[in-house]
All heavy atoms as TSV, in Angstrom:
chain	resi	resn	atom	element	x	y	z
A	1	MET	N	N	204.539	123.166	101.945
A	1	MET	CA	C	204.485	124.366	101.253
A	1	MET	C	C	205.913	125.155	101.291
A	1	MET	O	O	206.218	125.669	100.218
A	1	MET	CB	C	203.409	125.283	101.899
A	1	MET	CG	C	203.177	126.610	101.159
A	1	MET	SD	S	202.422	126.199	99.607
A	1	MET	CE	C	202.048	127.723	98.976
A	2	ILE	N	N	206.475	125.005	102.397
A	2	ILE	CA	C	207.902	125.663	102.478
A	2	ILE	C	C	208.801	124.888	101.586
A	2	ILE	O	O	209.627	125.545	100.952
A	2	ILE	CB	C	208.291	125.689	104.055
A	2	ILE	CG1	C	207.495	126.752	104.745
A	2	ILE	CG2	C	209.826	126.047	104.123
A	2	ILE	CD1	C	207.800	126.811	106.172
A	3	ARG	N	N	208.722	123.598	101.530
A	3	ARG	CA	C	209.512	122.868	100.715
A	3	ARG	C	C	209.424	123.220	99.210
A	3	ARG	O	O	210.428	123.255	98.417
A	3	ARG	CB	C	209.378	121.348	100.829
A	3	ARG	CG	C	209.970	120.722	102.058
A	3	ARG	CD	C	209.763	119.268	102.083
A	3	ARG	NE	N	210.694	118.586	102.970
A	3	ARG	CZ	C	210.613	117.302	103.239
A	3	ARG	NH1	N	209.737	116.638	102.721
A	3	ARG	NH2	N	211.531	116.804	104.093
A	4	ALA	N	N	208.175	123.442	98.781
A	4	ALA	CA	C	207.969	123.707	97.392
A	4	ALA	C	C	208.508	125.142	97.139
A	4	ALA	O	O	209.043	125.315	96.076
A	4	ALA	CB	C	206.423	123.773	97.169
A	5	GLY	N	N	208.372	126.015	98.038
A	5	GLY	CA	C	208.890	127.351	97.883
A	5	GLY	C	C	210.394	127.327	97.755
A	5	GLY	O	O	211.008	127.998	96.961
A	6	ALA	N	N	211.044	126.564	98.582
A	6	ALA	CA	C	212.516	126.415	98.567
A	6	ALA	C	C	212.956	125.723	97.301
A	6	ALA	O	O	213.998	126.123	96.674
A	6	ALA	CB	C	212.974	125.563	99.764
A	7	ALA	N	N	212.164	124.666	96.809
A	7	ALA	CA	C	212.581	124.087	95.547
A	7	ALA	C	C	212.477	125.081	94.358
A	7	ALA	O	O	213.361	125.056	93.498
A	7	ALA	CB	C	211.628	122.908	95.340
A	8	LEU	N	N	211.432	125.917	94.407
A	8	LEU	CA	C	211.387	126.981	93.312
A	8	LEU	C	C	212.466	127.904	93.322
A	8	LEU	O	O	213.026	128.394	92.337
A	8	LEU	CB	C	209.951	127.640	93.383
A	8	LEU	CG	C	208.827	126.869	92.955
A	8	LEU	CD1	C	207.458	127.609	93.217
A	8	LEU	CD2	C	208.963	126.512	91.422
A	9	LEU	N	N	212.940	128.310	94.582
A	9	LEU	CA	C	214.068	129.181	94.722
A	9	LEU	C	C	215.337	128.611	94.221
A	9	LEU	O	O	216.059	129.174	93.572
A	9	LEU	CB	C	214.254	129.571	96.238
A	9	LEU	CG	C	213.257	130.580	96.722
A	9	LEU	CD1	C	213.354	130.710	98.272
A	9	LEU	CD2	C	213.334	131.851	96.104
A	10	TRP	N	N	215.565	127.255	94.546
A	10	TRP	CA	C	216.759	126.578	93.949
A	10	TRP	C	C	216.640	126.534	92.391
A	10	TRP	O	O	217.694	126.481	91.729
A	10	TRP	CB	C	216.872	125.235	94.600
A	10	TRP	CG	C	217.390	125.272	95.942
A	10	TRP	CD1	C	216.768	124.868	97.093
A	10	TRP	CD2	C	218.767	125.802	96.405
A	10	TRP	NE1	N	217.605	125.084	98.268
A	10	TRP	CE2	C	218.737	125.688	97.775
A	10	TRP	CE3	C	219.723	126.346	95.721
A	10	TRP	CZ2	C	219.803	126.070	98.546
A	10	TRP	CZ3	C	220.852	126.837	96.419
A	10	TRP	CH2	C	220.886	126.605	97.830
A	11	LEU	N	N	215.495	126.326	91.835
A	11	LEU	CA	C	215.282	126.370	90.401
A	11	LEU	C	C	215.754	127.689	89.848
A	11	LEU	O	O	216.371	127.758	88.854
A	11	LEU	CB	C	213.895	126.019	90.023
A	11	LEU	CG	C	213.499	125.947	88.517
A	11	LEU	CD1	C	214.359	124.927	87.892
A	11	LEU	CD2	C	212.146	125.749	88.349
A	12	GLY	N	N	215.324	128.718	90.550
A	12	GLY	CA	C	215.741	130.115	90.152
A	12	GLY	C	C	217.216	130.354	90.212
A	12	GLY	O	O	217.805	131.001	89.402
A	13	VAL	N	N	217.907	129.693	91.281
A	13	VAL	CA	C	219.432	129.751	91.373
A	13	VAL	C	C	219.997	129.109	90.080
A	13	VAL	O	O	220.882	129.702	89.570
A	13	VAL	CB	C	219.772	129.007	92.664
A	13	VAL	CG1	C	221.335	128.914	92.711
A	13	VAL	CG2	C	219.353	129.710	93.895
A	14	GLY	N	N	219.565	127.995	89.759
A	14	GLY	CA	C	220.090	127.285	88.556
A	14	GLY	C	C	219.909	128.167	87.352
A	14	GLY	O	O	220.802	128.278	86.484
A	15	LEU	N	N	218.736	128.674	87.111
A	15	LEU	CA	C	218.488	129.530	85.978
A	15	LEU	C	C	219.274	130.747	85.941
A	15	LEU	O	O	219.719	131.239	84.910
A	15	LEU	CB	C	217.048	129.791	85.906
A	15	LEU	CG	C	216.030	128.646	85.624
A	15	LEU	CD1	C	214.568	129.200	85.760
A	15	LEU	CD2	C	216.280	128.113	84.266
A	16	GLY	N	N	219.450	131.356	87.138
A	16	GLY	CA	C	220.251	132.554	87.275
A	16	GLY	C	C	221.705	132.281	86.918
A	16	GLY	O	O	222.365	133.080	86.239
A	17	LYS	N	N	222.291	131.124	87.309
A	17	LYS	CA	C	223.548	130.822	87.047
A	17	LYS	C	C	223.864	130.492	85.591
A	17	LYS	O	O	224.751	130.874	85.013
A	17	LYS	CB	C	224.036	129.579	87.892
A	17	LYS	CG	C	224.223	129.979	89.343
A	17	LYS	CD	C	224.783	128.939	90.201
A	17	LYS	CE	C	224.773	127.543	89.809
A	17	LYS	NZ	N	225.150	126.569	90.787
A	18	MET	N	N	222.846	129.927	84.953
A	18	MET	CA	C	222.909	129.608	83.545
A	18	MET	C	C	222.868	130.973	82.733
A	18	MET	O	O	223.589	131.047	81.742
A	18	MET	CB	C	221.863	128.701	82.986
A	18	MET	CG	C	222.054	127.195	83.430
A	18	MET	SD	S	220.974	126.065	82.638
A	18	MET	CE	C	219.324	126.536	83.370
A	19	ALA	N	N	221.919	131.856	83.170
A	19	ALA	CA	C	221.904	133.171	82.510
A	19	ALA	C	C	223.147	133.892	82.594
A	19	ALA	O	O	223.637	134.496	81.629
A	19	ALA	CB	C	220.781	133.867	83.043
A	20	ALA	N	N	223.826	133.819	83.788
A	20	ALA	CA	C	225.159	134.429	83.991
A	20	ALA	C	C	226.209	133.877	83.146
A	20	ALA	O	O	227.041	134.658	82.493
A	20	ALA	CB	C	225.589	134.318	85.509
A	21	LEU	N	N	226.214	132.631	82.936
A	21	LEU	CA	C	227.168	132.041	82.102
A	21	LEU	C	C	226.960	132.387	80.551
A	21	LEU	O	O	227.938	132.752	79.890
A	21	LEU	CB	C	227.076	130.465	82.140
A	21	LEU	CG	C	228.045	129.704	81.382
A	21	LEU	CD1	C	229.475	129.978	81.761
A	21	LEU	CD2	C	227.846	128.194	81.440
A	22	VAL	N	N	225.738	132.389	80.090
A	22	VAL	CA	C	225.454	132.778	78.709
A	22	VAL	C	C	225.827	134.220	78.598
A	22	VAL	O	O	226.374	134.576	77.497
A	22	VAL	CB	C	223.913	132.527	78.410
A	22	VAL	CG1	C	223.626	133.219	77.080
A	22	VAL	CG2	C	223.612	131.051	78.460
A	23	LEU	N	N	225.555	135.068	79.481
A	23	LEU	CA	C	225.822	136.519	79.374
A	23	LEU	C	C	227.383	136.709	79.370
A	23	LEU	O	O	227.939	137.530	78.649
A	23	LEU	CB	C	225.212	137.320	80.419
A	23	LEU	CG	C	223.637	137.525	80.389
A	23	LEU	CD1	C	223.094	138.059	81.560
A	23	LEU	CD2	C	223.273	138.409	79.199
A	24	LEU	N	N	228.046	135.993	80.193
A	24	LEU	CA	C	229.466	136.038	80.219
A	24	LEU	C	C	230.189	135.703	78.854
A	24	LEU	O	O	231.068	136.276	78.367
A	24	LEU	CB	C	230.047	135.235	81.384
A	24	LEU	CG	C	231.489	135.479	81.738
A	24	LEU	CD1	C	231.782	136.916	82.115
A	24	LEU	CD2	C	231.859	134.562	82.945
A	25	ILE	N	N	229.654	134.508	78.316
A	25	ILE	CA	C	230.113	133.973	77.072
A	25	ILE	C	C	229.902	135.176	75.987
A	25	ILE	O	O	230.574	135.309	75.061
A	25	ILE	CB	C	229.412	132.732	76.665
A	25	ILE	CG1	C	229.871	131.625	77.509
A	25	ILE	CG2	C	229.702	132.422	75.207
A	25	ILE	CD1	C	229.194	130.318	77.415
A	26	ASP	N	N	228.744	135.812	76.032
A	26	ASP	CA	C	228.433	136.862	75.101
A	26	ASP	C	C	229.242	138.189	75.297
A	26	ASP	O	O	229.212	139.039	74.450
A	26	ASP	CB	C	226.934	137.275	75.159
A	26	ASP	CG	C	225.979	136.314	74.548
A	26	ASP	OD1	O	226.547	135.408	73.715
A	26	ASP	OD2	O	224.791	136.320	74.783
A	27	GLY	N	N	229.973	138.194	76.374
A	27	GLY	CA	C	230.806	139.326	76.703
A	27	GLY	C	C	230.191	140.389	77.494
A	27	GLY	O	O	230.806	141.599	77.736
A	28	ASP	N	N	228.988	140.271	77.994
A	28	ASP	CA	C	228.273	141.183	78.727
A	28	ASP	C	C	228.505	140.899	80.185
A	28	ASP	O	O	227.710	140.449	80.967
A	28	ASP	CB	C	226.819	141.211	78.386
A	28	ASP	CG	C	226.113	142.410	78.971
A	28	ASP	OD1	O	226.687	143.294	79.599
A	28	ASP	OD2	O	224.859	142.507	78.650
A	29	TRP	N	N	229.703	141.277	80.695
A	29	TRP	CA	C	230.137	140.864	82.074
A	29	TRP	C	C	229.335	141.590	83.057
A	29	TRP	O	O	229.204	141.042	84.218
A	29	TRP	CB	C	231.541	141.047	82.256
A	29	TRP	CG	C	232.103	142.430	82.110
A	29	TRP	CD1	C	232.574	143.102	81.088
A	29	TRP	CD2	C	232.201	143.374	83.220
A	29	TRP	NE1	N	232.921	144.360	81.318
A	29	TRP	CE2	C	232.674	144.549	82.616
A	29	TRP	CE3	C	231.888	143.364	84.534
A	29	TRP	CZ2	C	232.967	145.687	83.477
A	29	TRP	CZ3	C	232.229	144.440	85.385
A	29	TRP	CH2	C	232.700	145.653	84.734
A	30	ARG	N	N	228.831	142.838	82.851
A	30	ARG	CA	C	228.114	143.540	83.866
A	30	ARG	C	C	226.783	142.914	84.181
A	30	ARG	O	O	226.339	142.748	85.257
A	30	ARG	CB	C	227.913	145.007	83.423
A	30	ARG	CG	C	229.178	145.825	83.450
A	30	ARG	CD	C	228.946	147.208	83.066
A	30	ARG	NE	N	230.197	147.882	83.187
A	30	ARG	CZ	C	230.392	149.032	82.560
A	30	ARG	NH1	N	229.485	149.627	81.856
A	30	ARG	NH2	N	231.624	149.583	82.579
A	31	ARG	N	N	226.037	142.561	83.028
A	31	ARG	CA	C	224.808	141.734	83.270
A	31	ARG	C	C	225.021	140.448	83.800
A	31	ARG	O	O	224.101	139.907	84.560
A	31	ARG	CB	C	223.994	141.753	81.904
A	31	ARG	CG	C	223.416	143.141	81.603
A	31	ARG	CD	C	222.622	143.118	80.329
A	31	ARG	NE	N	221.500	142.213	80.324
A	31	ARG	CZ	C	220.879	141.754	79.245
A	31	ARG	NH1	N	221.254	142.165	78.092
A	31	ARG	NH2	N	219.973	140.997	79.372
A	32	ALA	N	N	226.194	139.787	83.528
A	32	ALA	CA	C	226.462	138.492	84.075
A	32	ALA	C	C	226.633	138.532	85.483
A	32	ALA	O	O	226.194	137.642	86.311
A	32	ALA	CB	C	227.676	137.909	83.350
A	33	LEU	N	N	227.290	139.592	85.933
A	33	LEU	CA	C	227.534	139.792	87.320
A	33	LEU	C	C	226.229	140.045	88.121
A	33	LEU	O	O	225.936	139.540	89.215
A	33	LEU	CB	C	228.496	140.952	87.636
A	33	LEU	CG	C	228.883	141.273	89.117
A	33	LEU	CD1	C	229.566	140.013	89.753
A	33	LEU	CD2	C	229.736	142.482	89.161
A	34	LEU	N	N	225.323	140.793	87.517
A	34	LEU	CA	C	224.013	141.107	88.138
A	34	LEU	C	C	223.211	139.772	88.177
A	34	LEU	O	O	222.531	139.525	89.196
A	34	LEU	CB	C	223.243	142.145	87.216
A	34	LEU	CG	C	221.913	142.615	87.762
A	34	LEU	CD1	C	222.046	143.204	89.163
A	34	LEU	CD2	C	221.273	143.503	86.835
A	35	ALA	N	N	223.196	138.901	87.114
A	35	ALA	CA	C	222.527	137.665	87.184
A	35	ALA	C	C	223.115	136.758	88.209
A	35	ALA	O	O	222.348	136.071	88.996
A	35	ALA	CB	C	222.620	136.988	85.890
A	36	LEU	N	N	224.424	136.794	88.466
A	36	LEU	CA	C	225.113	135.993	89.478
A	36	LEU	C	C	224.776	136.449	90.917
A	36	LEU	O	O	224.426	135.680	91.703
A	36	LEU	CB	C	226.564	135.944	89.229
A	36	LEU	CG	C	227.432	134.843	90.024
A	36	LEU	CD1	C	226.901	133.538	89.605
A	36	LEU	CD2	C	228.812	135.032	89.701
A	37	LEU	N	N	224.626	137.804	91.011
A	37	LEU	CA	C	224.264	138.221	92.358
A	37	LEU	C	C	222.798	137.911	92.692
A	37	LEU	O	O	222.420	137.559	93.742
A	37	LEU	CB	C	224.486	139.786	92.388
A	37	LEU	CG	C	225.922	140.308	92.477
A	37	LEU	CD1	C	225.955	141.820	92.329
A	37	LEU	CD2	C	226.462	139.853	93.811
A	38	ALA	N	N	221.861	137.938	91.589
A	38	ALA	CA	C	220.499	137.554	91.889
A	38	ALA	C	C	220.505	136.049	92.194
A	38	ALA	O	O	219.656	135.724	93.073
A	38	ALA	CB	C	219.769	137.809	90.591
A	39	ALA	N	N	221.299	135.184	91.673
A	39	ALA	CA	C	221.320	133.844	91.929
A	39	ALA	C	C	221.640	133.593	93.299
A	39	ALA	O	O	221.178	132.750	94.070
A	39	ALA	CB	C	222.137	132.988	90.904
A	40	TRP	N	N	222.724	134.332	93.731
A	40	TRP	CA	C	223.267	134.208	95.176
A	40	TRP	C	C	222.155	134.630	96.117
A	40	TRP	O	O	221.994	134.048	97.211
A	40	TRP	CB	C	224.509	134.931	95.311
A	40	TRP	CG	C	225.732	134.333	94.753
A	40	TRP	CD1	C	225.895	133.075	94.443
A	40	TRP	CD2	C	226.934	134.982	94.371
A	40	TRP	NE1	N	227.147	132.879	93.855
A	40	TRP	CE2	C	227.802	134.030	93.831
A	40	TRP	CE3	C	227.319	136.397	94.528
A	40	TRP	CZ2	C	229.082	134.419	93.458
A	40	TRP	CZ3	C	228.586	136.645	94.157
A	40	TRP	CH2	C	229.483	135.692	93.577
A	41	SER	N	N	221.382	135.769	95.794
A	41	SER	CA	C	220.283	136.189	96.635
A	41	SER	C	C	219.218	135.068	96.752
A	41	SER	O	O	218.659	134.833	97.804
A	41	SER	CB	C	219.662	137.488	96.102
A	41	SER	OG	O	220.712	138.434	96.039
A	42	LEU	N	N	218.877	134.385	95.676
A	42	LEU	CA	C	217.935	133.431	95.649
A	42	LEU	C	C	218.428	132.222	96.632
A	42	LEU	O	O	217.671	131.569	97.313
A	42	LEU	CB	C	217.571	132.883	94.393
A	42	LEU	CG	C	216.725	133.884	93.470
A	42	LEU	CD1	C	216.593	133.343	91.961
A	42	LEU	CD2	C	215.342	134.154	94.151
A	43	ALA	N	N	219.657	131.870	96.501
A	43	ALA	CA	C	220.266	130.822	97.306
A	43	ALA	C	C	220.130	131.093	98.769
A	43	ALA	O	O	219.868	130.333	99.527
A	43	ALA	CB	C	221.723	130.544	96.838
A	44	ALA	N	N	220.529	132.384	99.034
A	44	ALA	CA	C	220.410	132.893	100.446
A	44	ALA	C	C	218.976	132.745	101.023
A	44	ALA	O	O	218.632	132.311	102.164
A	44	ALA	CB	C	220.894	134.224	100.680
A	45	ALA	N	N	217.989	133.148	100.139
A	45	ALA	CA	C	216.566	133.007	100.532
A	45	ALA	C	C	216.137	131.528	100.750
A	45	ALA	O	O	215.408	131.176	101.701
A	45	ALA	CB	C	215.670	133.707	99.497
A	46	ALA	N	N	216.621	130.667	99.851
A	46	ALA	CA	C	216.303	129.228	100.004
A	46	ALA	C	C	216.874	128.651	101.198
A	46	ALA	O	O	216.145	127.845	101.923
A	46	ALA	CB	C	216.809	128.426	98.681
A	47	LEU	N	N	218.108	129.105	101.548
A	47	LEU	CA	C	218.712	128.501	102.851
A	47	LEU	C	C	218.022	129.114	104.008
A	47	LEU	O	O	217.800	128.363	104.996
A	47	LEU	CB	C	220.156	128.889	102.908
A	47	LEU	CG	C	221.050	128.161	101.846
A	47	LEU	CD1	C	222.498	128.607	101.892
A	47	LEU	CD2	C	221.024	126.665	102.133
A	48	TRP	N	N	217.538	130.326	103.963
A	48	TRP	CA	C	216.750	130.962	105.103
A	48	TRP	C	C	215.416	130.165	105.238
A	48	TRP	O	O	215.055	129.922	106.352
A	48	TRP	CB	C	216.575	132.423	104.752
A	48	TRP	CG	C	215.870	133.075	105.895
A	48	TRP	CD1	C	216.183	133.511	107.070
A	48	TRP	CD2	C	214.396	133.506	105.696
A	48	TRP	NE1	N	215.194	134.089	107.786
A	48	TRP	CE2	C	213.999	134.043	106.968
A	48	TRP	CE3	C	213.495	133.311	104.629
A	48	TRP	CZ2	C	212.814	134.577	107.104
A	48	TRP	CZ3	C	212.179	133.825	104.897
A	48	TRP	CH2	C	211.869	134.487	106.104
A	49	LEU	N	N	214.841	129.966	104.068
A	49	LEU	CA	C	213.526	129.287	104.151
A	49	LEU	C	C	213.691	127.836	104.761
A	49	LEU	O	O	212.840	127.358	105.446
A	49	LEU	CB	C	212.921	129.170	102.779
A	49	LEU	CG	C	211.462	128.984	102.598
A	49	LEU	CD1	C	210.674	129.997	103.456
A	49	LEU	CD2	C	211.067	128.913	101.184
A	50	ARG	N	N	214.794	127.207	104.339
A	50	ARG	CA	C	215.013	125.839	104.933
A	50	ARG	C	C	215.257	126.001	106.381
A	50	ARG	O	O	214.839	125.017	107.116
A	50	ARG	CB	C	216.257	125.202	104.196
A	50	ARG	CG	C	216.418	123.723	104.589
A	50	ARG	CD	C	217.540	123.165	103.902
A	50	ARG	NE	N	218.867	123.698	104.276
A	50	ARG	CZ	C	220.084	123.254	103.874
A	50	ARG	NH1	N	220.120	122.360	102.956
A	50	ARG	NH2	N	221.146	123.712	104.364
A	51	GLY	N	N	215.938	126.937	106.897
A	51	GLY	CA	C	216.126	127.122	108.302
A	51	GLY	C	C	214.939	127.373	108.969
A	51	GLY	O	O	214.673	126.949	110.213
A	52	LEU	N	N	213.979	128.028	108.429
A	52	LEU	CA	C	212.626	128.217	109.034
A	52	LEU	C	C	211.932	126.903	109.156
A	52	LEU	O	O	211.178	126.537	110.122
A	52	LEU	CB	C	211.793	129.235	108.226
A	52	LEU	CG	C	211.919	130.567	108.314
A	52	LEU	CD1	C	211.033	131.399	107.436
A	52	LEU	CD2	C	211.908	131.187	109.707
A	53	HIS	N	N	212.065	126.001	108.095
A	53	HIS	CA	C	211.387	124.733	108.188
A	53	HIS	C	C	211.897	123.865	109.237
A	53	HIS	O	O	211.132	123.098	109.784
A	53	HIS	CB	C	211.574	124.035	106.706
A	53	HIS	CG	C	210.932	122.759	106.648
A	53	HIS	ND1	N	210.515	121.987	107.659
A	53	HIS	CD2	C	210.587	122.009	105.505
A	53	HIS	CE1	C	209.971	120.874	107.132
A	53	HIS	NE2	N	209.997	120.898	105.828
A	54	ARG	N	N	213.242	123.913	109.489
A	54	ARG	CA	C	213.851	123.071	110.563
A	54	ARG	C	C	213.526	123.531	111.946
A	54	ARG	O	O	213.677	122.720	112.864
A	54	ARG	CB	C	215.224	122.951	110.276
A	54	ARG	CG	C	215.608	122.235	109.014
A	54	ARG	CD	C	217.099	121.932	108.862
A	54	ARG	NE	N	217.356	121.234	107.695
A	54	ARG	CZ	C	218.429	120.577	107.354
A	54	ARG	NH1	N	219.373	120.532	108.284
A	54	ARG	NH2	N	218.468	119.965	106.206
A	55	ALA	N	N	213.285	124.784	112.132
A	55	ALA	CA	C	213.049	125.300	113.457
A	55	ALA	C	C	211.699	124.963	114.024
A	55	ALA	O	O	210.850	124.458	113.431
A	55	ALA	CB	C	213.150	126.826	113.468
């Protein structure tokens, strides 16, 4: 169950990074930065969840 949750979080990281890139290409750098911060937060959550799994 933890692995599936971590996998979904990593999927969200990829989607957030793609959204940030699209927004940056469109010239909306503020929303791109927000999307990138959200992706980094999801990555941190996925790493934390993986740490729980190994403990």
